[in-house]
C-alpha positions, -999 to +999 in steps of 0.1 A: +581-066+064+616-081+061+608-106+088+577-118+070+597-123+038+623-143+056+597-166+072+580-171+038+614-180+022+618-209+045+585-223+033+564-214+063+527-213+054+507-186+071+470-186+078+447-158+065+441-146+101+479-142+106+481-122+074+455-098+087+473-093+120+506-087+102+490-062+079+477-043+109+511-042+124+525-028+091+499+000+091+507+010+128+544+010+121+540+031+090+518+056+109+543+059+137+570+065+112+550+092+094+540+109+127+575+115+138+580+146+116+546+158+126+553+155+163+585+174+158+566+202+140+540+203+169+568+206+194+582+236+175+547+252+172+541+248+209+567+274+218+546+304+207+550+339+223+528+347+252+497+368+245+482+388+274+446+401+271+433+426+296+396+436+300+373+450+326+348+425+340+311+433+335+289+432+365+260+415+347+238+397+372+265+394+398+268+419+426+299+411+447+295+441+471+269+461+489+271+492+511+237+488+527+238+456+548+266+468+571+265+506+562+300+500+547+312+489+513+316+452+521+318+421+500+286+400+502+307+369+510+319+387+542+284+398+553+267+376+580+233+380+563+215+362+534+214+389+507+201+386+471+208+415+447+188+422+415+211+443+394+201+468+368+210+444+340+186+418+354+159+444+359+163+454+323+164+419+309+133+409+328+116+442+318+106+443+355+083+472+365+075+463+401+092+448+431+072+416+427+085+412+391+121+421+400+122+395+428+105+368+409+136+346+409+149+355+444+145+325+467+128+328+500+105+357+490+070+360+475+043+386+473+007+385+487-023+404+473-019+435+496-057+442+493-050+455+458-034+488+470+001+480+484+030+456+483+030+428+508+062+408+506+065+374+524+100+366+536+104+330+545+067+327+554+065+361+573+046+389+556+052+426+560+040+459+546+065+482+563+100+467+558+111+489+528+141+510+525+156+533+498+193+540+498+194+525+533+168+549+547+134+537+559+106+540+533+074+533+553+049+545+527+024+519+516+018+518+479+030+500+447+066+511+441+078+515+405+113+508+392+117+536+367+142+554+389+159+524+406+194+512+399+191+478+417+170+460+444+186+443+475+167+416+494+177+408+530+164+377+545+163+371+582+163+394+613+183+426+609+173+449+637+209+456+647+215+475+614+180+487+605+162+490+638+125+480+641+111+456+616+098+421+610+119+390+615+114+379+580+136+404+561+134+437+542+138+452+507+162+480+499+160+500+467+191+518+454+180+549+435+196+563+404+219+592+411+234+619+389+269+611+377+296+626+355+292+601+326+267+614+301+239+589+293+206+588+275+181+560+280+144+551+280+118+525+271+085+522+253+062+493+262+032+484+241+014+451+248-019+433+250-049+447+268-038+482+259-006+481+278+011+515+273+042+526+292+069+552+286+101+559+306+130+583+302+165+585+318+188+614+311+221+620+329+242+650+320+272+665+338+271+703+339+308+708+348+334+692+369+315+700+401+278+696+391+259+667+374+221+665+367+199+635+361+162+631+356+140+599+354+104+601+342+075+577+338+041+576+323+017+546+321-019+543+310-029+506+307-058+483+309-057+447+320-073+414+312-098+418+340-130+437+331-131+472+344-095+471+358-070+498+347-039+515+360-025+550+355+009+560+368+032+590+364+064+600+381+094+623+378+126+622+398+153+648+392+186+645+411+216+669+414+251+659+425+276+685+437+313+679+444+317+704+472+354+694+475+378+667+466+364+644+493+329+658+497+298+648+477+263+664+481+233+648+464+198+662+463+167+646+449+129+651+446+103+627+434+067+633+425+048+600+420+011+593+413-006+560+411-043+554+403-058+520+397-088+497+403-081+473+431-084+437+419-090+411+446-090+382+422-115+353+418-133+335+446-126+299+453-151+271+458-141+238+476-105+247+474-103+257+437-110+289+418-146+293+406-149+281+370-155+314+352-137+334+325-105+350+338-118+384+328-146+382+353-144+408+381-158+397+414-173+426+433-177+461+418-148+474+397-162+510+395-165+510+433-129+498+440-107+528+432-073+532+448-050+562+444-018+576+460+002+608+456+037+609+469+061+638+472+096+629+485+127+650+490+161+634+498+195+649+506+228+631+512+262+645+523+293+623+522+327+633+533+359+612+536+385+622+562+421+611+564+430+575+572+399+559+558+374+577+581+341+587+565+309+604+575+276+602+557+243+619+565+210+612+547+177+629+551+144+618+535+111+638+538+079+623+524+043+635+521+017+609+510-020+611+505-038+578+498-073+566+494-085+531+486-119+514+485-127+478+480-160+462+470-148+426+470-162+390+472-163+369+503-172+333+508-191+313+482-223+296+494-226+259+499-243+254+466-217+274+447-243+297+432-236+330+449-210+349+468-211+374+496-200+410+489-182+432+514-169+467+512-147+492+530-126+523+523-095+539+539-080+573+538-044+580+549-024+611+551+012+605+562+042+629+566+076+614+576+110+628+583+140+605+585+176+615+592+204+590+593+241+595+600+267+568+595+302+572+607+327+545+596+365+539+598+388+514+584+391+490+613+359+472+603+338+490+628+313+518+626+286+538+644+253+551+632+224+573+644+189+574+630+162+599+640+126+596+629+095+618+630+063+606+615+028+621+615+000+599+602-038+602+600-057+571+589-094+564+588-113+533+578-150+527+571-164+492+567-198+482+553 
């Protein structure tokens, strides 16, 4: 500002443009002058005391570890297998009731129709009806599994005979069941929806004392569907008991009674590569002649003991008894004119009793041994018309 006055005193005439530039310089200089105290204040405010916040991380949808793939508690990042885990939070948020719904967002897996009476997952293009496990033990019963008593679902993609023995090359699904623990909890759900969808679940966990804990999960469902004549009725109860037999020994016992009755729905026929143009509620075949039902009784026992120096031994036993009947009166090919469809029918009766015993021995040098014994007695008959 003083320099400008001095120039003007010698009679120098400035242009309007120069006046504007000078005025801008004055504003910048004034701003810099005013900001010096503010910068000093910020420098003083920057030296605040350190605040430390501690909290436990929630699992949420992330599952960093699994004890199923290698029979040991191993981080998934260190497991040479493609594994996707659907946690209990994700199952709850999706309101998933079946394996098909729980794995809806898992890449590399889909579900086929399964003749309307069983689950048929497709792993990377390879279908299977027998690659199911529960708590790492084979579960070869063919039916629609419910998730009322399941903690999380693990999907393994790719061959895995080294760990699980016989099976398809596509992959497998392992369910981790809810077990009794020493933290009291009370939960449940009520589902009411369209097409008379009615479902009720309960989950009660209660420690008895320092050595015993009890948990029971229950299910009841009686629902219709959007398809004419198709309904579903399911019920199940699964009590479990955990016993601390010592400071390093845990015994877990469980029993499940599950019943599933429904009408097999084989969908709508297609004509020239597209579904026939009918109302979605149309049933192709005979709904009353397509019942399917299964009754399952399953007992499980697990004994885990930790020795010194990281050595552990785990033995699991699973005994199942299943009676199943299903009948299908379903549509075949549509005629060339698109006016009629062939109807076929068959039924199947299965009675299956299985005993599985699996022992895992592990120690802390990243190695382990396992032994699995199986005894299965099955009787199946099929009539086709």
